LOLUMNU-726208 format. One record per residue (C-alpha): residue in three letters; x, y, z; residue number from 1. Coordinates in steps of 0.1 Angstrom, whole numbers. Last residue first. Layout:
N
@residu:ALA, x:X, y:Y, z:Z, num:NUM
...
END
This chain:
234
@residu:ARG, x:325, y:-332, z:-588, num:234
@residu:ARG, x:290, y:-316, z:-583, num:233
@residu:LEU, x:277, y:-301, z:-614, num:232
@residu:MET, x:268, y:-265, z:-623, num:231
@residu:SER, x:252, y:-253, z:-655, num:230
@residu:MET, x:256, y:-228, z:-683, num:229
@residu:GLY, x:239, y:-230, z:-717, num:228
@residu:GLY, x:241, y:-192, z:-718, num:227
@residu:ALA, x:210, y:-188, z:-696, num:226
@residu:ARG, x:194, y:-222, z:-691, num:225
@residu:ASN, x:159, y:-206, z:-695, num:224
@residu:PRO, x:161, y:-183, z:-665, num:223
@residu:VAL, x:181, y:-197, z:-649, num:222
@residu:ARG, x:214, y:-214, z:-648, num:221
@residu:TRP, x:210, y:-252, z:-648, num:220
@residu:TRP, x:218, y:-274, z:-618, num:219
@residu:VAL, x:226, y:-310, z:-628, num:218
@residu:THR, x:225, y:-339, z:-604, num:217
@residu:ALA, x:187, y:-347, z:-605, num:216
@residu:GLN, x:186, y:-348, z:-643, num:215
@residu:ARG, x:149, y:-348, z:-653, num:214
@residu:GLU, x:140, y:-322, z:-626, num:213
@residu:GLU, x:170, y:-300, z:-633, num:212
@residu:LEU, x:180, y:-282, z:-601, num:211
@residu:ALA, x:180, y:-245, z:-604, num:210
@residu:PHE, x:210, y:-222, z:-608, num:209
@residu:ARG, x:211, y:-184, z:-601, num:208
@residu:TRP, x:240, y:-161, z:-611, num:207
@residu:SER, x:243, y:-129, z:-592, num:206
@residu:GLN, x:255, y:-94, z:-594, num:205
@residu:GLY, x:263, y:-73, z:-562, num:204
@residu:ALA, x:297, y:-61, z:-573, num:203
@residu:SER, x:314, y:-86, z:-549, num:202
@residu:SER, x:299, y:-113, z:-571, num:201
@residu:SER, x:271, y:-136, z:-560, num:200
@residu:LEU, x:265, y:-173, z:-568, num:199
@residu:VAL, x:229, y:-185, z:-560, num:198
@residu:LEU, x:218, y:-221, z:-558, num:197
@residu:GLU, x:180, y:-223, z:-560, num:196
@residu:GLY, x:157, y:-240, z:-535, num:195
@residu:GLN, x:141, y:-208, z:-523, num:194
@residu:ASP, x:175, y:-191, z:-519, num:193
@residu:MET, x:206, y:-211, z:-511, num:192
@residu:ARG, x:238, y:-191, z:-508, num:191
@residu:TRP, x:271, y:-184, z:-525, num:190
@residu:SER, x:300, y:-160, z:-522, num:189
@residu:ALA, x:327, y:-142, z:-543, num:188
@residu:PRO, x:319, y:-150, z:-579, num:187
@residu:GLY, x:339, y:-128, z:-602, num:186
@residu:PHE, x:317, y:-121, z:-632, num:185
@residu:ARG, x:348, y:-113, z:-653, num:184
@residu:LEU, x:366, y:-144, z:-638, num:183
@residu:VAL, x:337, y:-166, z:-649, num:182
@residu:SER, x:338, y:-154, z:-685, num:181
@residu:GLU, x:376, y:-156, z:-685, num:180
@residu:ASP, x:375, y:-193, z:-679, num:179
@residu:CYS, x:389, y:-206, z:-646, num:178
@residu:GLY, x:425, y:-219, z:-645, num:177
@residu:PRO, x:431, y:-221, z:-608, num:176
@residu:LYS, x:403, y:-232, z:-585, num:175
@residu:LEU, x:378, y:-207, z:-572, num:174
@residu:GLN, x:369, y:-206, z:-535, num:173
@residu:LEU, x:335, y:-200, z:-520, num:172
@residu:GLU, x:324, y:-184, z:-487, num:171
@residu:LEU, x:288, y:-183, z:-476, num:170
@residu:ALA, x:261, y:-156, z:-477, num:169
@residu:GLY, x:234, y:-160, z:-451, num:168
@residu:ASP, x:233, y:-123, z:-443, num:167
@residu:GLU, x:251, y:-103, z:-470, num:166
@residu:GLY, x:288, y:-107, z:-474, num:165
@residu:GLY, x:316, y:-88, z:-457, num:164
@residu:PRO, x:336, y:-120, z:-452, num:163
@residu:ALA, x:315, y:-150, z:-465, num:162
@residu:PRO, x:303, y:-172, z:-436, num:161
@residu:ASN, x:320, y:-206, z:-437, num:160
@residu:THR, x:299, y:-235, z:-451, num:159
@residu:THR, x:322, y:-239, z:-481, num:158
@residu:LEU, x:315, y:-242, z:-518, num:157
@residu:THR, x:347, y:-252, z:-536, num:156
@residu:LEU, x:351, y:-242, z:-572, num:155
@residu:GLY, x:362, y:-255, z:-606, num:154
@residu:CYS, x:357, y:-234, z:-636, num:153
@residu:LEU, x:346, y:-233, z:-673, num:152
@residu:VAL, x:343, y:-271, z:-678, num:151
@residu:ARG, x:330, y:-279, z:-713, num:150
@residu:SER, x:310, y:-311, z:-710, num:149
@residu:PRO, x:273, y:-308, z:-718, num:148
@residu:GLY, x:271, y:-271, z:-727, num:147
@residu:ARG, x:290, y:-246, z:-706, num:146
@residu:LEU, x:301, y:-259, z:-672, num:145
@residu:ILE, x:307, y:-246, z:-637, num:144
@residu:ALA, x:323, y:-273, z:-615, num:143
@residu:TRP, x:317, y:-282, z:-579, num:142
@residu:GLU, x:335, y:-295, z:-548, num:141
@residu:GLY, x:317, y:-293, z:-515, num:140
@residu:ALA, x:287, y:-276, z:-499, num:139
@residu:ILE, x:253, y:-286, z:-511, num:138
@residu:GLN, x:240, y:-307, z:-483, num:137
@residu:GLU, x:255, y:-283, z:-457, num:136
@residu:PRO, x:237, y:-254, z:-474, num:135
@residu:LYS, x:203, y:-271, z:-470, num:134
@residu:SER, x:183, y:-284, z:-500, num:133
@residu:PHE, x:147, y:-274, z:-503, num:132
@residu:ALA, x:122, y:-301, z:-497, num:131
@residu:PRO, x:111, y:-322, z:-526, num:130
@residu:GLY, x:76, y:-316, z:-541, num:129
@residu:ALA, x:47, y:-303, z:-521, num:128
@residu:ALA, x:19, y:-313, z:-545, num:127
@residu:ALA, x:19, y:-351, z:-537, num:126
@residu:VAL, x:25, y:-343, z:-500, num:125
@residu:ASN, x:-7, y:-322, z:-498, num:124
@residu:GLN, x:0, y:-287, z:-484, num:123
@residu:LEU, x:3, y:-271, z:-450, num:122
@residu:PHE, x:24, y:-239, z:-445, num:121
@residu:TYR, x:38, y:-224, z:-414, num:120
@residu:LEU, x:44, y:-187, z:-408, num:119
@residu:GLY, x:63, y:-170, z:-379, num:118
@residu:GLU, x:76, y:-186, z:-348, num:117
@residu:GLY, x:72, y:-160, z:-321, num:116
@residu:ALA, x:34, y:-161, z:-323, num:115
@residu:ARG, x:23, y:-189, z:-346, num:114
@residu:GLU, x:10, y:-181, z:-381, num:113
@residu:ALA, x:-10, y:-205, z:-403, num:112
@residu:GLU, x:-12, y:-210, z:-441, num:111
@residu:TYR, x:-30, y:-235, z:-462, num:110
@residu:MET, x:-23, y:-246, z:-498, num:109
@residu:GLY, x:-46, y:-270, z:-517, num:108
@residu:SER, x:-62, y:-243, z:-538, num:107
@residu:GLU, x:-49, y:-210, z:-526, num:106
@residu:VAL, x:-47, y:-192, z:-493, num:105
@residu:GLU, x:-66, y:-218, z:-473, num:104
@residu:ALA, x:-65, y:-209, z:-436, num:103
@residu:PHE, x:-46, y:-230, z:-412, num:102
@residu:ASP, x:-51, y:-226, z:-375, num:101
@residu:PHE, x:-23, y:-244, z:-358, num:100
@residu:VAL, x:-25, y:-251, z:-320, num:99
@residu:PRO, x:-63, y:-246, z:-321, num:98
@residu:LYS, x:-80, y:-252, z:-287, num:97
@residu:GLY, x:-101, y:-284, z:-286, num:96
@residu:ARG, x:-91, y:-293, z:-250, num:95
@residu:ALA, x:-68, y:-321, z:-262, num:94
@residu:ASP, x:-49, y:-297, z:-285, num:93
@residu:ASN, x:-62, y:-287, z:-320, num:92
@residu:PHE, x:-48, y:-288, z:-355, num:91
@residu:ARG, x:-72, y:-267, z:-376, num:90
@residu:VAL, x:-79, y:-269, z:-413, num:89
@residu:ALA, x:-97, y:-239, z:-428, num:88
@residu:ASP, x:-118, y:-233, z:-459, num:87
@residu:ASN, x:-150, y:-228, z:-438, num:86
@residu:GLY, x:-145, y:-262, z:-421, num:85
@residu:ALA, x:-120, y:-287, z:-409, num:84
@residu:THR, x:-110, y:-304, z:-376, num:83
@residu:TRP, x:-78, y:-321, z:-364, num:82
@residu:HIS, x:-68, y:-341, z:-333, num:81
@residu:ASP, x:-43, y:-341, z:-304, num:80
@residu:VAL, x:-16, y:-315, z:-313, num:79
@residu:GLU, x:6, y:-303, z:-285, num:78
@residu:ALA, x:38, y:-320, z:-297, num:77
@residu:LEU, x:32, y:-305, z:-332, num:76
@residu:GLY, x:40, y:-271, z:-318, num:75
@residu:PRO, x:77, y:-279, z:-316, num:74
@residu:ILE, x:82, y:-281, z:-354, num:73
@residu:ALA, x:116, y:-298, z:-360, num:72
@residu:ALA, x:120, y:-314, z:-326, num:71
@residu:ALA, x:83, y:-323, z:-325, num:70
@residu:CYS, x:86, y:-340, z:-358, num:69
@residu:ALA, x:106, y:-369, z:-343, num:68
@residu:PRO, x:74, y:-383, z:-328, num:67
@residu:ASP, x:61, y:-388, z:-364, num:66
@residu:VAL, x:25, y:-374, z:-365, num:65
@residu:GLU, x:-7, y:-393, z:-370, num:64
@residu:LEU, x:-41, y:-376, z:-370, num:63
@residu:ARG, x:-74, y:-385, z:-355, num:62
@residu:TYR, x:-106, y:-366, z:-362, num:61
@residu:GLY, x:-126, y:-339, z:-344, num:60
@residu:SER, x:-143, y:-333, z:-311, num:59
@residu:ARG, x:-126, y:-361, z:-292, num:58
@residu:ALA, x:-112, y:-384, z:-320, num:57
@residu:ALA, x:-133, y:-398, z:-348, num:56
@residu:ASP, x:-115, y:-418, z:-374, num:55
@residu:VAL, x:-112, y:-399, z:-407, num:54
@residu:LYS, x:-74, y:-397, z:-406, num:53
@residu:LEU, x:-50, y:-368, z:-415, num:52
@residu:THR, x:-14, y:-381, z:-418, num:51
@residu:VAL, x:13, y:-356, z:-409, num:50
@residu:THR, x:47, y:-352, z:-427, num:49
@residu:CYS, x:73, y:-328, z:-414, num:48
@residu:VAL, x:95, y:-301, z:-428, num:47
@residu:ARG, x:119, y:-276, z:-413, num:46
@residu:ASP, x:141, y:-261, z:-441, num:45
@residu:ARG, x:109, y:-250, z:-459, num:44
@residu:ASP, x:120, y:-214, z:-456, num:43
@residu:ALA, x:84, y:-204, z:-445, num:42
@residu:ASN, x:81, y:-233, z:-421, num:41
@residu:SER, x:68, y:-267, z:-431, num:40
@residu:ILE, x:38, y:-290, z:-428, num:39
@residu:GLU, x:34, y:-317, z:-454, num:38
@residu:TRP, x:2, y:-337, z:-458, num:37
@residu:SER, x:-6, y:-374, z:-461, num:36
@residu:GLY, x:-42, y:-384, z:-464, num:35
@residu:ALA, x:-77, y:-372, z:-454, num:34
@residu:LEU, x:-87, y:-339, z:-469, num:33
@residu:GLU, x:-113, y:-354, z:-493, num:32
@residu:ARG, x:-128, y:-375, z:-465, num:31
@residu:VAL, x:-132, y:-343, z:-444, num:30
@residu:SER, x:-150, y:-325, z:-472, num:29
@residu:GLU, x:-174, y:-355, z:-476, num:28
@residu:THR, x:-182, y:-354, z:-439, num:27
@residu:ALA, x:-167, y:-379, z:-415, num:26
@residu:SER, x:-191, y:-393, z:-389, num:25
@residu:GLN, x:-187, y:-384, z:-352, num:24
@residu:ALA, x:-189, y:-402, z:-319, num:23
@residu:PRO, x:-206, y:-433, z:-334, num:22
@residu:ALA, x:-236, y:-445, z:-314, num:21
@residu:GLY, x:-230, y:-476, z:-292, num:20
@residu:SER, x:-231, y:-457, z:-259, num:19
@residu:ILE, x:-264, y:-440, z:-268, num:18
@residu:GLY, x:-281, y:-472, z:-281, num:17
@residu:ALA, x:-269, y:-492, z:-251, num:16
@residu:VAL, x:-282, y:-466, z:-227, num:15
@residu:LEU, x:-316, y:-464, z:-245, num:14
@residu:TRP, x:-320, y:-502, z:-246, num:13
@residu:ILE, x:-312, y:-505, z:-209, num:12
@residu:GLY, x:-338, y:-478, z:-201, num:11
@residu:LEU, x:-364, y:-496, z:-222, num:10
@residu:VAL, x:-357, y:-529, z:-205, num:9
@residu:MET, x:-361, y:-512, z:-171, num:8
@residu:ILE, x:-393, y:-494, z:-181, num:7
@residu:THR, x:-408, y:-528, z:-193, num:6
@residu:THR, x:-398, y:-545, z:-161, num:5
@residu:SER, x:-414, y:-517, z:-141, num:4
@residu:ARG, x:-446, y:-521, z:-161, num:3
@residu:ARG, x:-447, y:-559, z:-157, num:2
@residu:MET, x:-443, y:-556, z:-120, num:1
END
């Protein structure tokens, strides 16, 4: 009787020990990856933030995704947990199959390709910077300036496709009274390219403007503020 009681107690202790054991402990590399990350497509016009957690979930770790992200990046609706190893970060479904298999391409930057959708990138939110502006956010009334206040030309950036322009080129309209330097260039269309505002002439030339980090409303011509020229929304 005493022997059977001892076996029973030992069995209960083993079951309790197994059920109480943690499913998985986070490694140092996993803890370093934990935090907020940005996932985006190659054009970075579809962006979503995911939070990588160190809490165990199935065969990996828990992550949090805004439900609205599924509309921007459909594959995220299938993601259940994440894993890491061998310079890779994987977003897996409930069966452990990778939905996004990100490989590190440079320090802190990961890349994955999905059939029929193209490339996606994963990078830490702190390093990602602001998302690229979309054409509809940029369209409107603008002025080209030289120096701090000399207006060279007023123009309207529209969202209408430019007649005979290259793919993605949009129509612009110059206001009367533009400076000769602008008329010689002859801007005929505009577009956004990797976060820069590009004015193109019918001759195939272009002026590129980049948003000034310290002055969030001023777009300076690049490189090196060429000719002291900038663009400003009116």
